[in-house]
ZAMARGU-4260 file (C-alpha; in steps of 0.2 Angstrom, whole numbers, plus 5000, padded with zeros to 4 digits):
<rodrens>
0) 5099/5021/5131 | 5100/5039/5123 | 5097/5055/5131 | 5083/5065/5123 | 5084/5083/5127
5) 5074/5090/5144 | 5056/5094/5136 | 5056/5082/5124 | 5036/5074/5122 | 5034/5057/5122
10) 5015/5052/5115 | 5003/5041/5107 | 4993/5046/5090 | 4974/5040/5086 | 4961/5045/5073
15) 4944/5048/5077 | 4938/5039/5064 | 4949/5023/5067 | 4943/5024/5084 | 4927/5032/5090
20) 4913/5022/5083 | 4896/5031/5087 | 4895/5036/5069 | 4874/5038/5070 | 4877/5045/5090
25) 4871/5062/5098 | 4868/5071/5080 | 4885/5068/5071 | 4884/5068/5053 | 4891/5055/5041
30) 4907/5057/5034 | 4915/5049/5017 | 4922/5038/5026 | 4903/5031/5032 | 4900/5032/5012
35) 4914/5024/5006 | 4915/5010/5019 | 4897/5004/5010 | 4903/5002/4995 | 4908/4984/4991
40) 4923/4979/4991 | 4930/4996/4996 | 4935/4991/5013 | 4945/4974/5017 | 4931/4961/5025
45) 4918/4973/5023 | 4924/4982/5040 | 4917/4997/5043 | 4922/5013/5058 | 4905/5010/5065
50) 4909/5003/5081 | 4929/5003/5079 | 4937/5003/5097 | 4920/5012/5106 | 4933/5028/5112
55) 4918/5038/5110 | 4909/5028/5125 | 4927/5021/5132 | 4938/5037/5131 | 4939/5037/5152
60) 4946/5020/5150 | 4959/5024/5136 | 4965/5039/5145 | 4968/5029/5160 | 4978/5017/5148
65) 4989/5034/5144 | 4989/5038/5161 | 4997/5023/5166 | 5009/5023/5150 | 5016/5039/5156
70) 5016/5048/5140 | 5017/5067/5140 | 5004/5071/5126 | 4991/5064/5115 | 4989/5066/5098
75) 4972/5063/5090 | 4958/5069/5078 | 4943/5079/5080 | 4929/5072/5069 | 4922/5086/5059
80) 4905/5079/5055 | 4903/5076/5074 | 4905/5098/5076 | 4896/5101/5060 | 4887/5087/5052
85) 4882/5097/5037 | 4901/5103/5038 | 4895/5124/5039 | 4883/5131/5046 | 4875/5125/5065
90) 4886/5116/5077 | 4882/5100/5087 | 4884/5105/5104 | 4883/5085/5110 | 4899/5083/5098
95) 4908/5099/5106 | 4904/5090/5122 | 4913/5075/5119 | 4928/5084/5116 | 4925/5094/5130
100) 4925/5079/5139 | 4939/5071/5133 | 4951/5086/5135 | 4947/5089/5153 | 4950/5070/5156
105) 4966/5071/5148 | 4972/5087/5157 | 4966/5079/5173 | 4977/5065/5168 | 4992/5076/5167
110) 4994/5072/5147 | 4993/5088/5136 | 4980/5087/5122 | 4988/5090/5103 | 4972/5089/5090
115) 4972/5087/5074 | 4958/5095/5066 | 4957/5084/5049 | 4962/5067/5048 | 4952/5062/5032
120) 4932/5060/5037 | 4925/5077/5027 | 4907/5078/5031 | 4898/5071/5016 | 4889/5085/5015
125) 4903/5094/5009 | 4909/5078/4999 | 4892/5079/4986 | 4894/5090/4971 | 4874/5095/4974
130) 4879/5102/4990 | 4895/5109/4989 | 4889/5126/4983 | 4902/5123/4967 | 4903/5121/4952
135) 4920/5115/4954 | 4915/5099/4962 | 4914/5091/4979 | 4925/5088/4994 | 4942/5096/4994
140) 4941/5097/4971 | 4930/5113/4978 | 4938/5128/4985 | 4925/5133/4995 | 4930/5120/5008
145) 4945/5127/5012 | 4935/5141/5019 | 4922/5129/5027 | 4938/5123/5034 | 4942/5138/5043
150) 4926/5142/5050 | 4926/5125/5058 | 4944/5128/5065 | 4938/5143/5074 | 4922/5136/5081
155) 4935/5121/5089 | 4947/5136/5096 | 4932/5145/5104 | 4927/5128/5112 | 4944/5121/5119
160) 4957/5136/5115 | 4956/5140/5134 | 4965/5122/5137 | 4972/5118/5121 | 4987/5127/5116
165) 4995/5118/5099 | 4983/5112/5086 | 4989/5101/5069 | 4977/5108/5053 | 4979/5092/5043
170) 4985/5076/5043 | 4994/5069/5028 | 4987/5080/5015 | 4998/5068/5004 | 4990/5052/5006
175) 4973/5059/5007 | 4975/5066/4989 | 4984/5051/4981 | 4972/5037/4989 | 4955/5047/4991
180) 4955/5058/4976 | 4971/5050/4963 | 4969/5031/4966 | 4953/5029/4974 | 4955/5017/4988
185) 4952/5028/5000 | 4937/5039/5003 | 4930/5048/4995 | 4934/5036/4981 | 4940/5046/4964
190) 4951/5041/4955 | 4957/5057/4945 | 4976/5053/4945 | 4985/5070/4941 | 4967/5080/4939
195) 4967/5077/4957 | 4980/5090/4963 | 4968/5103/4965 | 4963/5094/4981 | 4982/5096/4986
200) 4981/5115/4983 | 4964/5116/4993 | 4970/5106/5007 | 4985/5118/5012 | 4975/5135/5007
205) 4965/5126/5023 | 4976/5126/5032 | 4983/5143/5030 | 4966/5151/5030 | 4963/5139/5047
210) 4980/5142/5053 | 4976/5161/5054 | 4960/5160/5063 | 4970/5149/5076 | 4984/5163/5077
215) 4971/5174/5077 | 4967/5166/5096 | 4985/5166/5103 | 4984/5146/5098 | 5002/5138/5090
220) 5000/5127/5073 | 5007/5116/5066 | 5005/5104/5050 | 5009/5085/5049 | 5013/5075/5033
225) 5019/5058/5027 | 5038/5062/5022 | 5048/5048/5015 | 5067/5049/5009 | 5068/5043/4991
230) 5081/5033/4984 | 5085/5033/4967 | 5089/5017/4959 | 5102/5020/4954 | 5115/5033/4950
235) 5110/5034/4932 | 5104/5050/4927 | 5086/5042/4921 | 5083/5034/4939 | 5091/5051/4948
240) 5076/5062/4938 | 5064/5050/4943 | 5069/5051/4960 | 5067/5069/4962 | 5051/5069/4951
245) 5043/5058/4965 | 5051/5070/4978 | 5044/5084/4971 | 5026/5075/4971 | 5027/5069/4989
250) 5039/5078/5000 | 5039/5095/4993 | 5023/5099/4985 | 5017/5102/5003 | 5032/5108/5011
255) 5039/5121/5000 | 5023/5129/4998 | 5022/5132/5018 | 5042/5135/5022 | 5047/5144/5005
260) 5030/5150/4999 | 5030/5142/4979 | 5026/5126/4973 | 5040/5112/4968 | 5043/5111/4947
265) 5029/5098/4942 | 5035/5099/4922 | 5040/5080/4924 | 5020/5078/4927 | 5015/5089/4912
270) 5005/5097/4926 | 5002/5117/4926 | 5011/5128/4937 | 4993/5134/4943 | 4988/5113/4946
275) 4974/5113/4934 | 4967/5131/4937 | 4967/5130/4958 | 4979/5139/4960 | 4975/5160/4962
280) 4985/5176/4964 | 4989/5178/4984 | 4985/5159/4988 | 5003/5155/4993 | 5003/5172/5004
285) 4990/5163/5013 | 4999/5148/5013 | 5015/5154/5019 | 5010/5166/5032 | 5005/5160/5046
290) 5022/5156/5054 | 5021/5136/5059 | 5024/5133/5078 | 5032/5115/5070 | 5030/5103/5057
295) 5021/5084/5060 | 5032/5071/5053 | 5025/5057/5051 | 5037/5041/5045 | 5036/5024/5039
300) 5046/5018/5026 | 5058/5027/5011 | 5056/5023/4993 | 5064/5018/4979 | 5061/5026/4964
305) 5068/5020/4946 | 5065/5027/4929 | 5047/5026/4921 | 5039/5010/4915 | 5022/5017/4912
310) 5021/5033/4901 | 5008/5040/4912 | 5019/5043/4925 | 5040/5049/4927 | 5042/5035/4937
315) 5043/5019/4945 | 5039/5014/4963 | 5051/4999/4966 | 5050/4989/4982 | 5065/4990/4994
320) 5068/4969/4995 | 5083/4967/5005 | 5077/4972/5022 | 5062/4966/5034 | 5046/4970/5031
325) 5031/4975/5042 | 5014/4963/5043 | 5009/4978/5030 | 5021/4973/5018 | 5031/4989/5022
330) 5050/4991/5023 | 5059/4992/5040 | 5073/5005/5038 | 5073/5014/5056 | 5090/5024/5045
335) 5077/5033/5035 | 5070/5043/5047 | 5088/5050/5051 | 5090/5054/5033 | 5075/5060/5031
340) 5075/5071/5048 | 5093/5079/5042 | 5089/5081/5024 | 5075/5091/5029 | 5087/5104/5040
345) 5099/5103/5024 | 5085/5110/5011 | 5073/5122/5022 | 5088/5127/5035 | 5082/5144/5043
350) 5063/5142/5036 | 5061/5124/5044 | 5053/5125/5060 | 5054/5113/5076 | 5048/5094/5071
355) 5038/5084/5083 | 5037/5065/5075 | 5017/5065/5077 | 5018/5044/5069 | 5030/5031/5069
360) 5025/5013/5072 | 5021/4996/5064 | 5009/4983/5062 | 5013/4966/5068 | 5006/4948/5063
365) 5003/4942/5081 | 4986/4947/5087 | 4992/4942/5105 | 5000/4951/5118 | 5019/4946/5115
370) 5025/4958/5100 | 5046/4958/5101 | 5043/4963/5083 | 5035/4981/5086 | 5050/4985/5102
375) 5063/4980/5088 | 5055/4995/5078 | 5052/5006/5088 | 5068/5007/5096 | 5078/5004/5079
380) 5069/5022/5076 | 5071/5029/5092 | 5089/5027/5086 | 5089/5034/5073 | 5079/5049/5078
385) 5093/5050/5091 | 5108/5050/5079 | 5096/5065/5070 | 5096/5074/5085 | 5116/5074/5087
390) 5117/5081/5069 | 5107/5096/5074 | 5091/5091/5068 | 5078/5101/5081 | 5063/5086/5085
395) 5054/5092/5102 | 5043/5075/5102 | 5038/5058/5096 | 5022/5052/5095 | 5020/5032/5092
400) 5005/5027/5081 | 4996/5018/5087 | 4989/5018/5108 | 4977/5005/5099 | 4972/4994/5088
405) 4959/4999/5076 | 4951/5001/5061 | 4966/5003/5047 | 4956/5011/5034 | 4956/4999/5018
410) 4962/4985/5026 | 4948/4986/5041 | 4954/4977/5056 | 4967/4966/5048 | 4980/4978/5051
415) 4985/4979/5072 | 4997/4993/5073 | 4991/4997/5096 | 5003/4996/5109 | 4987/4990/5116
420) 4977/4975/5109 | 4958/4977/5107 | 4948/4963/5104 | 4935/4970/5093 | 4920/4957/5097
425) 4920/4962/5117 | 4930/4979/5115 | 4942/4972/5129 | 4959/4982/5129 | 4975/4972/5135
430) 4992/4982/5135 | 5006/4974/5125 | 5023/4970/5128 | 5026/4986/5119 | 5017/4994/5129
435) 5027/4989/5146 | 5041/4995/5135 | 5036/5010/5130 | 5032/5013/5148 | 5050/5009/5155
440) 5057/5019/5143 | 5048/5034/5146 | 5050/5034/5165 | 5069/5030/5161 | 5070/5047/5151
445) 5060/5057/5163 | 5071/5050/5178 | 5086/5057/5167 | 5079/5074/5163 | 5074/5076/5184
450) 5091/5072/5187
</rodrens>
């Protein structure tokens, strides 16, 4: 058993579109995901998030599950279209009221809320080019969306900032850029390949503007990205160069601007320095200006990269075949978390803010309550996290993904990540064995801290 430091926070994570449901209730506007799920073949089984876990109506039950679990914190996301149905202009008071009630319920249970402002469910009105007010296209292709995001951040801070001290601006801008705009397998479903990169910059610009708005109100700011240690397939120069190119795209494209005030070299991709005209004078100052209170890290697996086989890309992604895999097919490499965290410390030094693990978990094939593979997964990754702490990495908390089985994006309800099993026909919640294991782990560490 590891002695995590005093003040270390234990938590669970969810996201609005994956659990809330109630997509047409109380004035909520449509999001890009509400539209995307209606495309034939877009989501496995034709599933949608229309009901999901019905958290909108059952949030008290879910907060009670968290209270019994003993977590210190709950990372959730706010549905922008529930607050501003058109992504701009009038505020939907009923939507704000839901998050008011959720925050109060959490605080009454002794749980600190950690809201994420954007977890991929952009208001559809901002995605539709005719409504975007910009010739650049809609959604995060439009620079204007960054400014709308800052206004929305100010609205949320004014409403909840008296009870919520710390905020995450964005969740996984890399995944949203690549899956949503480059490959088209997530909402909004655009397949622009490298010409999707302006969306990376506009998300980071939105972060900078929103962070400034939050900090003006005395609030702490974090940002979360999916990060991966990148392994070259060999020591050969072609494989090493390919791995460096992939690392620049997946990891450094989103951390260098925040912590170093510049973008990494993307010459291997043939991408211009201004990311196809998106970067304007002063933008990087806006992105790097707000001092981050923390960097959120979502870790699931490392990535093995070899020399290119497709002339369109300077790398080839390879399977990591010599390790176990999750039900999702992701390689299970707990020590990759230690490698990632130590690598961040070595790369960024004093510029690196304290880290919070904001997501880590796995899909398990069994839909029932026993889930020993998940317990083994979590235990292994916490061992790796403890090792990183011993190597001097400043990690302040661990939030596992996820509290509940939920709508797993393009996989629909076919991948189950929850500590709590959800019967999607009855909405019955049943804590799994991993829930009990995590509860006992938190309780033991709380006793150690108290002693």
